[in-house]
N, C-alpha and C positions, 0 to 999 in steps of 0.2 A: 586485434588488441586482446591481450590475455588479462583476465580479471581473476584475482584470487580472493577467496572467501574463507575466513577462519570460522570453523564450526566446532566449538568445544576445544578439544586438543588437536583437532585435525585441520588441515588446510585443503579445501576443495577447489578445483578449477571451474570457473564459470564459463560456459560456452558462449560463443557469439550470439546464438539465438536466445539464450537465457538473459544475456546482458541487454539485448534489444527489447525483450519482453519487460525487463525491469524498467528500462527507460520509457517504454510505451505506457506502462501502468502509471508511473509517476507523472508523466505529462498529462494523461487523461484525468487523474485524480486532482492535479493542480487546477485544471479547468473547472472540474466539478466543485472543488472547494471555493474557488472564486465566485462561481454562480451562487453557491449557498450563502456566501458572505454578502453578496449583493441582494439577497432575498429572492432570487429567481428559482430556488428550489429549497425544499425543507431538509432538515437533518435526516428524516426518515428516507427521503428520496436519495440523499447522498449515501446513506448506508446501503440502499438497494443497488446503486451504481457501483459502490465499492465491492459488493458481493459478486456482481456480474463480471467486473473486470479482474477481480482476483481469480475467478474461475477461468477467464479467458487467457490471461497472461501468466498465471502461476508465478508471481514474483517471489524470488527466493529471499531477498533481504527483508521484505515486508513480512514474510512468513516467519522468519527468525525473530523479528521485532515483535510480532504477534505472540509468539511463544513466551518471550521474556515479559511482556506487559500484561498478558492474560486477556488481551482483546478478543472478543468474539465477533466474527463477521456478522454484519447486519445490526450491530449494536453501536451506538454513538458514545459509549462510555469512555473511550480513550481518545476521542477525536480532539485534536489540538484546538479546534474552534470552541470547544465547550469549556476550556480551562480559563479561569479568571486570571487576569494579569494584574 
C-alpha cells in the first residue's frame, strides 16, 4: 500500500515501514490512553510512555501534528484527555 503525506507544499511518500510504525504507535498509545482513563496509570506515566514510543516508532504524522500544536514530548499540555468537554 502506498501512503501519501502532504508536507507544506510538497507531497512525500510514506514507506511501508513508516506506515507500520505509525500504526504501531497509535495502537500502543490508544491502549495507554485507555489505561489512563481507567485510572491504571497517571498522566505523567502516560507522558513517559508517549516519549518512549515516539522514540521507538518515530511516527511521522504525530511529529507533524506536534509541530502544528506546539506539543512538547513528556508534557500533557495537549493531551485530549485533559480537555474539558
